[in-house]
SERO-4910 file (N, C-alpha, C, O; in steps of 0.05 Angstrom, whole numbers):
BEGIN
 pado doro    nc1    nc2    nc3   cac1   cac2   cac3    cc1    cc2    cc3    oc1    oc2    oc3
  Met    A  -1594   2495   2456  -1577   2480   2434  -1580   2441   2447  -1562   2429   2459
  Asn    A  -1603   2432   2440  -1590   2400   2458  -1564   2382   2443  -1550   2385   2423
  Ala    A  -1565   2367   2459  -1542   2357   2459  -1527   2348   2427  -1506   2356   2416
  Asp    A  -1548   2327   2419  -1548   2321   2393  -1546   2345   2368  -1532   2342   2348
  Thr    A  -1558   2361   2373  -1559   2393   2359  -1529   2398   2363  -1518   2405   2343
  Ser    A  -1512   2396   2384  -1503   2421   2384  -1466   2387   2383  -1444   2394   2375
  Ala    A  -1469   2374   2387  -1448   2350   2366  -1449   2349   2332  -1432   2341   2316
  His    A  -1471   2357   2327  -1474   2360   2296  -1465   2386   2290  -1460   2393   2267
  Ala    A  -1463   2406   2315  -1451   2432   2298  -1420   2428   2308  -1409   2450   2307
  Asp    A  -1406   2411   2316  -1382   2407   2330  -1365   2417   2297  -1366   2405   2276
  Pro    A  -1349   2443   2302  -1330   2441   2269  -1309   2418   2270  -1296   2412   2251
  Ala    A  -1308   2407   2292  -1284   2388   2295  -1294   2355   2269  -1282   2335   2260
  Cys    A  -1316   2366   2267  -1335   2337   2259  -1343   2351   2231  -1366   2357   2225
  Ala    A  -1317   2356   2214  -1322   2366   2185  -1350   2355   2175  -1349   2331   2174
  Gly    A  -1376   2364   2168  -1394   2353   2153  -1415   2348   2175  -1438   2344   2167
  Gly    A  -1411   2348   2201  -1428   2334   2215  -1427   2300   2219  -1421   2281   2205
  Leu    A  -1437   2305   2249  -1439   2273   2254  -1457   2255   2237  -1475   2267   2225
  Pro    A  -1455   2221   2232  -1465   2211   2221  -1492   2209   2246  -1489   2205   2270
  Ser    A  -1516   2213   2231  -1540   2201   2262  -1533   2176   2281  -1543   2172   2303
  Ala    A  -1508   2155   2266  -1510   2132   2287  -1490   2134   2304  -1487   2121   2325
  Ala    A  -1470   2158   2290  -1452   2169   2309  -1455   2185   2329  -1437   2183   2346
  Leu    A  -1468   2196   2331  -1472   2206   2355  -1472   2196   2383  -1464   2217   2395
  Gly    A  -1474   2185   2394  -1473   2170   2416  -1431   2170   2416  -1417   2164   2436
  Gly    A  -1421   2177   2389  -1392   2169   2390  -1367   2182   2377  -1352   2172   2360
  Pro    A  -1368   2202   2387  -1360   2231   2368  -1329   2227   2363  -1319   2230   2341
  Val    A  -1311   2219   2386  -1286   2210   2391  -1281   2183   2376  -1258   2177   2370
  Ser    A  -1305   2166   2369  -1295   2141   2361  -1297   2141   2328  -1288   2124   2313
  His    A  -1313   2167   2321  -1314   2165   2301  -1295   2188   2290  -1290   2185   2266
  Ala    A  -1279   2216   2302  -1256   2223   2284  -1228   2206   2293  -1206   2215   2286
  Val    A  -1232   2179   2310  -1211   2168   2303  -1204   2153   2283  -1183   2148   2272
  Ser    A  -1242   2143   2279  -1226   2125   2247  -1227   2144   2226  -1215   2144   2205
  Arg    A  -1251   2170   2238  -1230   2187   2202  -1194   2185   2211  -1178   2169   2200
  Val    A  -1189   2203   2231  -1166   2206   2218  -1145   2179   2217  -1123   2179   2206
  Ala    A  -1159   2153   2232  -1139   2124   2230  -1129   2117   2192  -1109   2109   2180
  Arg    A  -1170   2127   2183  -1171   2117   2145  -1149   2139   2136  -1130   2133   2121
  Leu    A  -1151   2161   2143  -1140   2195   2125  -1102   2184   2126  -1084   2184   2109
  His    A  -1103   2174   2164  -1067   2167   2168  -1057   2152   2137  -1042   2157   2119
  Arg    A  -1079   2131   2145  -1065   2102   2117  -1063   2123   2091  -1044   2134   2081
  Tyr    A  -1087   2124   2086  -1084   2137   2066  -1058   2150   2054  -1045   2148   2033
  Thr    A  -1057   2170   2081  -1024   2188   2065  -1004   2169   2074   -991   2165   2053
  Ala    A   -998   2159   2086   -984   2135   2091   -975   2120   2071   -951   2113   2071
  Gly    A   -996   2109   2047   -994   2101   2031   -989   2111   2004   -985   2098   1984
  Arg    A   -990   2134   2006   -976   2157   1976   -944   2153   1984   -925   2146   1970
  Leu    A   -946   2159   2015   -913   2154   2021   -902   2123   2010   -886   2120   1992
  Leu    A   -908   2112   2019   -894   2082   2007   -895   2076   1994   -880   2057   1991
  Lys    A   -914   2086   1967   -922   2079   1942   -892   2086   1933   -876   2068   1928
  Arg    A   -885   2109   1932   -859   2119   1921   -842   2103   1925   -828   2103   1905
  Leu    A   -834   2087   1942   -824   2065   1955   -816   2039   1943   -796   2024   1944
  Gly    A   -847   2041   1927   -851   2021   1916   -874   1988   1944   -877   1963   1943
  Leu    A   -881   2011   1961   -883   1983   1985   -917   2001   1981   -923   2023   1972
  Tyr    A   -935   1978   1993   -966   1971   1994   -966   1981   2025   -951   1968   2039
  Pro    A   -983   2004   2038   -988   1998   2064   -986   1974   2085   -996   1953   2075
  Gly    A   -977   1972   2109   -964   1944   2116   -941   1943   2115   -926   1945   2134
  Gln    A   -936   1940   2093   -917   1917   2091   -891   1939   2104   -869   1929   2098
  Glu    A   -889   1952   2113   -862   1968   2131   -860   1968   2146   -841   1977   2158
  Phe    A   -891   1954   2164   -886   1946   2189   -880   1916   2182   -863   1913   2200
  Leu    A   -881   1896   2174   -865   1877   2175   -835   1875   2172   -819   1862   2185
  Leu    A   -830   1895   2146   -805   1907   2141   -794   1915   2169   -771   1913   2177
  Met    A   -818   1924   2181   -795   1941   2215   -791   1921   2230   -774   1921   2249
  His    A   -804   1906   2226   -799   1877   2245   -770   1866   2241   -750   1867   2256
  Leu    A   -777   1854   2208   -749   1840   2205   -729   1856   2212   -715   1849   2231
  Trp    A   -724   1879   2200   -702   1898   2210   -694   1890   2240   -679   1875   2252
  Asp    A   -700   1895   2242   -702   1900   2280   -697   1866   2289   -679   1863   2305
  Thr    A   -705   1851   2282   -710   1823   2293   -701   1811   2281   -707   1788   2288
  Gly    A   -683   1810   2257   -670   1796   2238   -685   1768   2223   -704   1777   2210
  Gly    A   -683   1749   2222   -701   1717   2204   -714   1725   2229   -704   1738   2248
  Val    A   -739   1714   2227   -755   1695   2247   -765   1681   2220   -763   1687   2196
  Arg    A   -780   1649   2241   -804   1630   2230   -826   1649   2218   -827   1673   2224
  Gln    A   -845   1637   2201   -864   1651   2184   -882   1655   2218   -889   1675   2230
  Ala    A   -884   1629   2224   -911   1631   2248   -908   1650   2270   -928   1651   2284
  Glu    A   -884   1667   2279   -873   1681   2291   -879   1706   2290   -886   1723   2307
  Leu    A   -874   1703   2262   -874   1731   2240   -908   1731   2242   -913   1753   2254
  Ile    A   -927   1722   2238   -964   1721   2236   -959   1728   2262   -971   1749   2263
  Lys    A   -952   1725   2280   -963   1724   2310   -956   1754   2317   -971   1772   2325
  Ala    A   -934   1755   2312   -928   1789   2311   -934   1805   2302   -928   1827   2310
  Met    A   -953   1802   2278   -965   1827   2258   -986   1813   2271   -972   1794   2274
  Asp    A  -1002   1808   2278  -1022   1803   2287  -1042   1801   2270  -1064   1805   2279
  Leu    A  -1040   1793   2239  -1058   1796   2220  -1068   1773   2222  -1059   1759   2240
  Asp    A  -1087   1764   2205  -1098   1745   2191  -1074   1731   2182  -1054   1743   2173
  Pro    A  -1076   1701   2186  -1047   1685   2166  -1046   1699   2131  -1029   1712   2119
  Ser    A  -1068   1690   2124  -1063   1695   2099  -1075   1716   2084  -1089   1714   2064
  Thr    A  -1061   1751   2106  -1052   1776   2103  -1021   1771   2096  -1011   1769   2073
  Val    A  -1011   1768   2119   -993   1767   2123   -967   1746   2090   -947   1753   2078
  Thr    A   -989   1717   2088   -981   1703   2069   -977   1727   2037   -959   1731   2020
  Lys    A   -991   1732   2039  -1004   1754   2016   -980   1774   2016   -965   1776   1996
  Met    A   -977   1792   2040   -948   1811   2038   -921   1788   2033   -907   1790   2013
  Leu    A   -920   1776   2045   -901   1751   2040   -885   1754   2015   -863   1761   2007
  Gln    A   -918   1739   2003   -915   1735   1970   -904   1762   1959   -880   1764   1957
  Arg    A   -920   1787   1952   -908   1804   1944   -884   1814   1959   -868   1829   1947
  Leu    A   -880   1810   1976   -848   1831   1978   -830   1802   1977   -807   1806   1986
  Glu    A   -833   1784   1972   -814   1762   1956   -814   1770   1931   -793   1783   1926
  Gln    A   -829   1769   1911   -827   1777   1884   -815   1809   1870   -809   1816   1847
  Ser    A   -816   1825   1904   -798   1850   1895   -778   1853   1908   -766   1875   1911
  Gly    A   -771   1823   1920   -742   1826   1922   -735   1833   1950   -712   1835   1956
  His    A   -755   1838   1969   -747   1862   2000   -749   1837   2020   -744   1844   2043
  Val    A   -755   1812   2018   -764   1781   2036   -744   1761   2015   -741   1757   1991
  Arg    A   -735   1755   2038   -731   1715   2032   -742   1693   2049   -736   1689   2073
  Arg    A   -754   1683   2037   -760   1653   2060   -737   1631   2054   -721   1632   2035
  Arg    A   -737   1617   2070   -724   1585   2064   -736   1566   2095   -743   1576   2117
  Pro    A   -733   1544   2088   -735   1527   2110   -717   1531   2126   -695   1540   2123
  Asp    A   -730   1521   2148   -710   1530   2179   -700   1504   2186   -712   1483   2189
  Pro    A   -671   1510   2189   -648   1493   2184   -651   1464   2217   -642   1441   2222
  Asp    A   -670   1484   2231   -675   1474   2264   -700   1455   2260   -703   1435   2275
  Asp    A   -718   1463   2239   -744   1446   2234   -753   1446   2206   -767   1465   2199
  Arg    A   -748   1428   2191   -755   1437   2171   -782   1445   2157   -787   1459   2137
  Arg    A   -801   1429   2176   -821   1435   2172   -831   1477   2169   -845   1488   2152
  Ala    A   -813   1492   2195   -818   1520   2194   -811   1536   2167   -807   1524   2146
  Val    A   -810   1556   2167   -797   1562   2147   -791   1597   2159   -807   1611   2171
  Leu    A   -767   1604   2152   -758   1630   2166   -760   1649   2135   -760   1644   2110
  Val    A   -762   1674   2157   -768   1699   2132   -743   1717   2147   -736   1714   2170
  Glu    A   -732   1732   2130   -707   1746   2132   -714   1774   2101   -727   1776   2080
  Ala    A   -700   1787   2116   -700   1813   2098   -679   1807   2080   -661   1790   2084
  Thr    A   -682   1825   2052   -661   1828   2039   -647   1851   2040   -658   1873   2044
  Glu    A   -616   1845   2035   -603   1871   2032   -618   1890   2019   -620   1912   2031
  Lys    A   -630   1887   1993   -654   1902   1978   -668   1918   2003   -664   1941   2011
  Ser    A   -682   1900   2011   -707   1918   2036   -689   1934   2053   -696   1957   2060
  Arg    A   -663   1923   2063   -650   1930   2082   -641   1964   2072   -636   1982   2089
  Ala    A   -641   1968   2040   -629   1994   2034   -654   2006   2037   -648   2028   2047
  Leu    A   -679   2006   2034   -699   2020   2031   -699   2030   2081   -713   2049   2088
  His    A   -691   2022   2091   -702   2029   2121   -694   2059   2121   -706   2075   2135
  Ala    A   -679   2064   2107   -675   2100   2118   -698   2122   2098   -705   2145   2104
  Glu    A   -706   2107   2075   -722   2118   2058   -742   2114   2068   -755   2135   2063
  Val    A   -762   2092   2089   -779   2080   2103   -779   2109   2126   -794   2129   2128
  Arg    A   -754   2100   2140   -760   2122   2161   -766   2148   2151   -786   2156   2163
  Asp    A   -757   2166   2134   -753   2188   2116   -776   2191   2122   -782   2209   2137
  Ala    A   -798   2169   2107   -819   2170   2105   -841   2168   2121   -862   2178   2114
  Trp    A   -837   2156   2145   -844   2167   2168   -845   2179   2188   -861   2176   2207
  Ser    A   -815   2203   2183   -815   2218   2199   -832   2250   2182   -841   2269   2194
  Gly    A   -830   2245   2150   -846   2265   2141   -882   2259   2148   -897   2278   2144
  Leu    A   -892   2236   2156   -920   2232   2158   -925   2240   2189   -948   2245   2197
  Glu    A   -905   2243   2203   -910   2250   2228   -914   2281   2226   -937   2289   2230
  Glu    A   -894   2297   2221   -892   2331   2209   -921   2334   2198   -940   2345   2209
  His    A   -918   2320   2173   -947   2332   2160   -971   2320   2179   -989   2337   2181
  Thr    A   -975   2294   2194  -1000   2295   2209  -1000   2317   2241  -1020   2317   2255
  Leu    A   -984   2329   2245   -973   2336   2278   -965   2374   2265   -954   2390   2279
  Ala    A   -974   2380   2239   -965   2403   2240   -989   2422   2246  -1012   2422   2239
  Gly    A   -976   2436   2260   -989   2467   2281   -994   2458   2310  -1005   2470   2329
  Leu    A   -980   2424   2307   -979   2424   2344   -956   2437   2359   -937   2442   2344
  Gly    A   -952   2442   2380   -927   2445   2395   -915   2424   2404   -924   2402   2397
  Pro    A   -900   2423   2416   -886   2393   2428   -899   2388   2457   -900   2366   2468
  Ala    A   -908   2409   2465   -933   2406   2493   -945   2382   2481   -938   2359   2485
  Glu    A   -969   2395   2462   -988   2389   2448   -983   2351   2436   -996   2332   2443
  Arg    A   -959   2351   2417   -956   2325   2419   -946   2309   2445   -954   2286   2444
  Ala    A   -938   2313   2460   -932   2298   2476   -950   2292   2496   -950   2274   2512
  Glu    A   -968   2312   2491  -1006   2301   2509  -1016   2283   2494  -1024   2261   2502
  Leu    A  -1016   2291   2465  -1027   2269   2451  -1020   2247   2442  -1036   2235   2428
  Thr    A   -993   2237   2447   -980   2218   2448   -992   2203   2482   -991   2179   2487
  Arg    A  -1001   2221   2497   -997   2197   2530  -1030   2192   2528  -1039   2173   2541
  Leu    A  -1049   2210   2511  -1066   2208   2502  -1083   2176   2492  -1100   2160   2500
  Leu    A  -1064   2180   2467  -1066   2161   2448  -1062   2136   2460  -1079   2118   2461
  Ala    A  -1038   2135   2471  -1021   2115   2490  -1054   2098   2509  -1063   2075   2507
  Lys    A  -1063   2120   2523  -1087   2108   2537  -1113   2093   2528  -1127   2074   2537
  Val    A  -1114   2111   2502  -1132   2095   2486  -1124   2073   2474  -1136   2052   2479
  Glu    A  -1109   2073   2462  -1095   2045   2457  -1094   2021   2479  -1098   1997   2471
  Glu    A  -1089   2028   2508  -1087   2013   2527  -1111   2008   2533  -1115   1983   2534
  Asn    A  -1128   2021   2537  -1168   2007   2534  -1174   1989   2514  -1186   1968   2518
  Leu    A  -1165   1998   2488  -1172   1984   2470  -1152   1962   2466  -1160   1950   2446
  Cys    A  -1128   1952   2475  -1120   1922   2473  -1140   1915   2502  -1147   1891   2505
  Arg    A  -1146   1928   2515  -1147   1913   2536  -1176   1888   2533  -1178   1864   2537
  Glu    A  -1198   1912   2525  -1223   1899   2510  -1216   1880   2490  -1234   1864   2486
  Ala    A  -1195   1879   2476  -1197   1856   2449  -1171   1835   2467  -1156   1822   2453
  Gly    A  -1167   1833   2504  -1154   1812   2509  -1129   1809   2497  -1115   1789   2496
  Asp    A  -1121   1841   2482  -1091   1833   2482  -1075   1847   2484  -1064   1856   2463
  Cys    A  -1068   1856   2510  -1055   1879   2519  -1017   1878   2512  -1003   1896   2520
  Ser    A  -1005   1853   2494   -982   1855   2487   -974   1872   2461   -952   1874   2452
  Ala    A   -999   1883   2449  -1001   1903   2427   -978   1927   2438   -974   1934   2462
  Pro    A   -967   1936   2420   -930   1956   2426   -953   1980   2430   -946   2003   2436
***
């Protein structure tokens, strides 16, 4: 059996790898896992009235307090228009408030509202449930090893992206 055939038969690659991905079975698996993880997180967050990604923005605000919108965009490492759209949705739902920065009227401060702070425990519980669902069947040592390996993968990717400030 040659390498191409054995990669295609790998049970970890349900349905086999697409021919163009035969040289990157781990990358293909990471992409599939990331997509499924985001989908599952989205289902859990929808119950809280949030869209995927909004929880990261709220987590940042909950931990840092009010920040300038420009700093938030940088911290989120997303396109400014994406963050602006997220903020608009969160503001419309009453989860964030934007106001002029008293130290620089050209800048905008963004802060979490009491309504969003009330979601803190529910978001934490959703992420705990997601963690358990994601890691079901893995023992403590396997979980620790997976976390260690993913940190190495993340370090490689952030180095390649030239942004090793990624969390």
